[in-house]
LOSE-649172 format. One record per residue (C-alpha): x, y, z; residue in three letters. Coordinates in steps of 0.2 Angstrom, whole numbers. Last residue first. Example, Ala and Ser with C-alpha at 12.3 -4.5 7.8 and 13.67 -1.06 7.14 Angstrom:
<atoms>
       u       v       w   code
      68      -5      36    Ser
      62     -22      39    Ala
</atoms>
This chain:
<atoms>
       u       v       w   code
      15    -192     124    Unk
      -3    -184     130    Unk
       3    -174     146    Unk
      14    -163     135    Unk
      -1    -157     128    Unk
      -7    -152     145    Unk
       7    -142     147    Unk
       9    -133     130    Unk
      -7    -125     136    Unk
      -3    -120     150    Unk
      11    -110     146    Unk
       1    -104     129    Unk
     -13     -99     142    Unk
       1     -86     152    Unk
       7     -80     138    Unk
     -12     -77     127    Unk
     -22     -68     140    Unk
     -19     -49     139    Unk
     -17     -52     117    Unk
     -28     -68     115    Unk
     -41     -58     125    Unk
     -40     -40     115    Unk
     -38     -50     100    Unk
     -53     -57     102    Unk
     -60     -70      87    Unk
     -80     -67      83    Unk
     -87     -81      88    Unk
    -102     -91      75    Unk
    -117    -100      79    Unk
    -131     -96      62    Unk
    -118     -84      53    Unk
    -117     -97      40    Unk
    -135     -98      33    Unk
    -131     -78      32    Unk
    -116     -78      25    Unk
    -103     -73      35    Unk
     -91     -83      30    Unk
     -93     -87      12    Unk
     -94    -100       3    Unk
    -113    -101       5    Unk
    -111     -87      -6    Unk
     -98     -92     -17    Unk
    -109    -103     -30    Unk
     -96    -110     -42    Unk
    -101    -112     -62    Unk
     -92     -96     -70    Unk
     -71    -102     -63    Unk
     -69     -86     -58    Unk
     -81     -87     -44    Unk
     -99     -75     -42    Unk
    -110     -90     -52    Unk
    -118     -81     -47    Unk
    -124     -62     -50    Unk
    -135     -56     -38    Unk
    -128     -65     -22    Unk
    -112     -58     -25    Unk
    -117     -40     -27    Unk
    -127     -45      -9    Unk
    -114     -49       0    Unk
    -105     -36      -5    Unk
    -118     -22       6    Unk
    -110     -32      23    Unk
     -95     -22      18    Unk
     -80     -33      24    Unk
     -78     -46      11    Unk
     -79     -65      14    Unk
     -65     -76       8    Unk
     -65     -89      -4    Unk
     -53     -83     -16    Unk
     -55     -73     -35    Unk
     -72     -69     -38    Unk
     -73     -66     -20    Unk
     -60     -51     -23    Unk
     -73     -44     -34    Unk
     -87     -39     -20    Unk
     -72     -28      -9    Unk
     -72     -20     -25    Unk
     -92     -14     -28    Unk
     -94     -10      -6    Unk
     -81      -1      -8    Unk
     -66      -4      -3    Unk
     -52      -3     -16    Unk
     -62      14     -16    Unk
     -58      20      -1    Unk
     -39      14      -1    Unk
     -38      22     -19    Unk
     -43      38     -14    Unk
     -32      39       2    Unk
     -17      31      -7    Unk
     -20      45     -21    Unk
     -15      56      -3    Unk
      -2      48       5    Unk
      10      44      -9    Unk
      28      41      -4    Unk
      18      38      14    Unk
      18      52      27    Unk
       6      41      39    Unk
       2      25      32    Unk
     -12      21      27    Unk
     -21       6      36    Unk
     -27     -11      29    Unk
     -38     -23      41    Unk
     -37     -42      41    Unk
     -49     -53      52    Unk
     -57     -69      57    Unk
     -71     -79      64    Unk
     -72     -93      75    Unk
     -86    -108      68    Unk
     -96    -115      78    Unk
    -110    -120      64    Unk
     -99    -120      48    Unk
     -92    -137      42    Unk
     -85    -140      28    Unk
     -87    -155      15    Unk
     -70    -163       8    Unk
     -69    -176      -6    Unk
     -53    -167     -16    Unk
     -58    -160     -30    Unk
     -45    -150     -31    Unk
     -50    -132     -35    Unk
     -67    -132     -25    Unk
     -62    -146     -14    Unk
     -43    -143     -10    Unk
     -46    -125     -14    Unk
     -64    -123      -2    Unk
     -54    -130      12    Unk
     -41    -119      12    Unk
     -53    -104      11    Unk
     -62    -110      22    Unk
     -47    -111      38    Unk
     -43    -125      48    Unk
     -52    -137      62    Unk
     -49    -157      54    Unk
     -62    -172      54    Unk
     -59    -188      46    Unk
     -37    -189      53    Unk
     -24    -200      42    Unk
     -35    -203      26    Unk
     -23    -195      17    Unk
     -35    -182       9    Unk
     -41    -175      28    Unk
     -22    -175      32    Unk
     -19    -165      17    Unk
     -35    -154      19    Unk
     -30    -149      37    Unk
      -9    -146      33    Unk
     -11    -134      19    Unk
     -14    -122      34    Unk
       2    -124      42    Unk
       2    -128      63    Unk
      -6    -144      64    Unk
      -8    -155      76    Unk
     -16    -173      76    Unk
     -25    -179      90    Unk
     -34    -196      95    Unk
     -53    -203      93    Unk
     -60    -219      95    Unk
     -44    -223     110    Unk
     -50    -203     118    Unk
     -34    -196     122    Unk
     -35    -181     109    Unk
     -53    -177     112    Unk
     -54    -179     132    Unk
     -37    -167     131    Unk
     -48    -157     122    Unk
     -62    -155     135    Unk
     -52    -151     148    Unk
     -42    -139     139    Unk
     -58    -129     137    Unk
     -67    -133     158    Unk
     -46    -128     161    Unk
     -51    -108     153    Unk
     -65    -108     161    Unk
     -60    -114     180    Unk
     -62     -95     186    Unk
     -71     -87     173    Unk
     -63     -75     160    Unk
     -64     -93     147    Unk
     -85     -89     152    Unk
     -85     -71     146    Unk
     -76     -77     129    Unk
     -89     -87     126    Unk
    -103     -78     130    Unk
     -95     -64     119    Unk
     -94     -73     107    Unk
    -103     -65      91    Unk
    -117     -60     103    Unk
    -117     -75     114    Unk
    -113     -94     110    Unk
    -121    -103     122    Unk
    -107    -116     134    Unk
    -113    -135     131    Unk
     -97    -141     131    Unk
     -92    -140     110    Unk
     -95    -123     112    Unk
     -82    -124     126    Unk
     -72    -131     116    Unk
     -74    -122      98    Unk
     -67    -107     112    Unk
     -54    -117     119    Unk
     -48    -121     102    Unk
     -50    -106      94    Unk
     -30    -102     101    Unk
     -26    -113     111    Unk
     -10    -116      99    Unk
      -6    -133      86    Unk
     -22    -130      76    Unk
     -33    -146      77    Unk
     -33    -161      65    Unk
     -46    -172      76    Unk
     -41    -192      74    Unk
     -56    -204      70    Unk
     -74    -210      75    Unk
     -91    -200      74    Unk
    -104    -205      83    Unk
     -93    -210      96    Unk
     -80    -200      93    Unk
     -91    -184      96    Unk
     -78    -171      96    Unk
     -81    -161      79    Unk
    -101    -168      82    Unk
    -102    -155      95    Unk
     -96    -141      83    Unk
    -113    -144      73    Unk
    -115    -153      58    Unk
    -107    -169      54    Unk
    -118    -179      38    Unk
    -117    -200      42    Unk
    -102    -211      40    Unk
     -87    -201      38    Unk
     -71    -208      28    Unk
     -75    -204      11    Unk
     -85    -187      13    Unk
     -67    -181      22    Unk
     -74    -168      37    Unk
     -70    -148      38    Unk
     -72    -138      53    Unk
     -70    -119      54    Unk
     -58    -107      57    Unk
     -65     -91      44    Unk
     -59     -79      37    Unk
     -65     -58      35    Unk
     -59     -46      22    Unk
     -55     -27      18    Unk
     -57     -18      36    Unk
     -52      -3      40    Unk
     -40       3      55    Unk
     -32      17      59    Unk
     -47      20      72    Unk
     -43       5      79    Unk
     -51     -10      81    Unk
     -63      -9      68    Unk
     -84     -11      71    Unk
     -93     -27      62    Unk
     -96     -32      44    Unk
     -95     -14      42    Unk
    -110      -9      31    Unk
    -115       2      47    Unk
     -98      12      47    Unk
    -100      15      31    Unk
    -117      24      29    Unk
    -133      16      23    Unk
    -135      27       8    Unk
    -143      12      -2    Unk
    -126      11     -12    Unk
    -117      10       1    Unk
    -109      22      10    Unk
     -90      28       3    Unk
     -74      30      17    Unk
     -67      44      22    Unk
     -79      54      27    Unk
     -91      40      33    Unk
     -76      32      42    Unk
     -70      47      50    Unk
     -48      39      45    Unk
     -33      41      57    Unk
     -18      40      48    Unk
      -6      27      50    Unk
      14      25      62    Unk
       7      40      74    Unk
      14      26      87    Unk
      -4      22      93    Unk
     -10      21      77    Unk
       5       8      73    Unk
       1      -4      91    Unk
     -19      -3      86    Unk
     -14     -10      67    Unk
      -1     -21      74    Unk
     -20     -25      84    Unk
     -29     -30      74    Unk
     -18     -40      59    Unk
     -13     -31      46    Unk
     -11     -25      29    Unk
      -3     -12      25    Unk
      -6       2      11    Unk
       7      17       7    Unk
      24       9       8    Unk
      42      19       4    Unk
      44      26      19    Unk
      64      33      18    Unk
      66      41      35    Unk
      77      30      39    Unk
      66      28      58    Unk
      52      29      47    Unk
      59      12      37    Unk
      62       4      50    Unk
      45       8      59    Unk
      36       0      44    Unk
      49     -15      43    Unk
      46     -18      59    Unk
      27     -17      60    Unk
      22     -34      59    Unk
      19     -45      45    Unk
      30     -56      34    Unk
      31     -44      15    Unk
      25     -46      -3    Unk
      25     -32     -11    Unk
      10     -23     -22    Unk
      11     -10     -33    Unk
      -2       1     -39    Unk
      -2      12     -55    Unk
     -13      28     -54    Unk
     -30      32     -67    Unk
     -41      33     -54    Unk
     -54      19     -64    Unk
     -39       8     -68    Unk
     -29       8     -55    Unk
     -44       1     -43    Unk
     -50     -11     -53    Unk
     -32     -16     -54    Unk
     -32     -18     -35    Unk
     -49     -27     -31    Unk
     -50     -41     -37    Unk
     -36     -43     -46    Unk
     -26     -38     -33    Unk
     -33     -44     -18    Unk
     -37     -59     -24    Unk
     -16     -62     -31    Unk
     -13     -54     -12    Unk
     -22     -69      -5    Unk
     -16     -83     -18    Unk
       3     -80     -11    Unk
       8     -64      -5    Unk
       5     -58      12    Unk
       1     -38       8    Unk
      11     -22       7    Unk
       3      -9      -3    Unk
      11       3     -13    Unk
       3      19     -23    Unk
      10      25     -39    Unk
       5      42     -46    Unk
      22      52     -39    Unk
      33      38     -49    Unk
      24      45     -65    Unk
      25      60     -64    Unk
      43      58     -59    Unk
      47      45     -76    Unk
      39      61     -84    Unk
      50      73     -82    Unk
      64      62     -81    Unk
      60      58    -103    Unk
      56      75    -108    Unk
      77      82     -99    Unk
      81      66    -110    Unk
      70      73    -125    Unk
      77      89    -122    Unk
      95      87    -122    Unk
      95      75    -139    Unk
      87      87    -148    Unk
     100     101    -141    Unk
     114      88    -145    Unk
     104      85    -165    Unk
</atoms>
């Protein structure tokens, strides 16, 4: 009996080691976002590959993975990151470099992965996950007429009332110039060109200052994503910039009288990176390739109003409408990258803000101080 017990114990130990060696750990941001990743493509990928995928929450940045590496105890395989973290992590040797058309599958029609991505990657260590929008919305019960353009956000004569805008300069300068008549150019390249020229930043800030000091307007500054819909519903503001996912949840999930406007939107991004020397690097690489294929990325849009990075994923969503988990809401009109929503947009430029953010931030805070 003792021999049998020892044998069973040994078998149990081997099975536990074998099972744990096939567990891939993904660090992401938590909440509804991670839930959409887990349900949309994490669980389906785990089932198809026959491996376990665990999701853990973290607060962003590289400090935690650096600490794991320094301690010689890396526990994460894949991390969801901002653009500049993928660049810095790649430079520091934390992440695996990709050969995109070799490491990631082509679109269903044979288009290579690199050509199927909505836009290029910031580094060789980054593969796109989702794109989300900085756009604006209005309360349909408090606005007479129908705002349609970014100029309407600043038009207090036609649409009087306070506006809610982000507390820092990020994206505010871009929309201010667009509303002031500067053409976007491809992906907003002309907006950033103007910001880099003499007087460009000042022109944008003056446009914001005029809005905030207008007797028919005024500004309320927000910092947390939940605030813009709340400010709209309460009637404290008539229009608000914000993140499209938050507006979607308020409108569709809660039935709030909110309508989004896509003109002049700023597209922002999230990326995955593969940790070099992670506990299950081989299986993590297989999982990452599958999670970011056309079908899997489309799956996340069943649970959240963020756009999949692959252009071919939109075709799956379109063909499967109504795509949302409630079985009645069409998601193509809610996708930031849908053709109807990208007639006039800019790609948030992480390089511009990395190079100029500190200086602009000081000017921005000085401008805000004059509003009191």
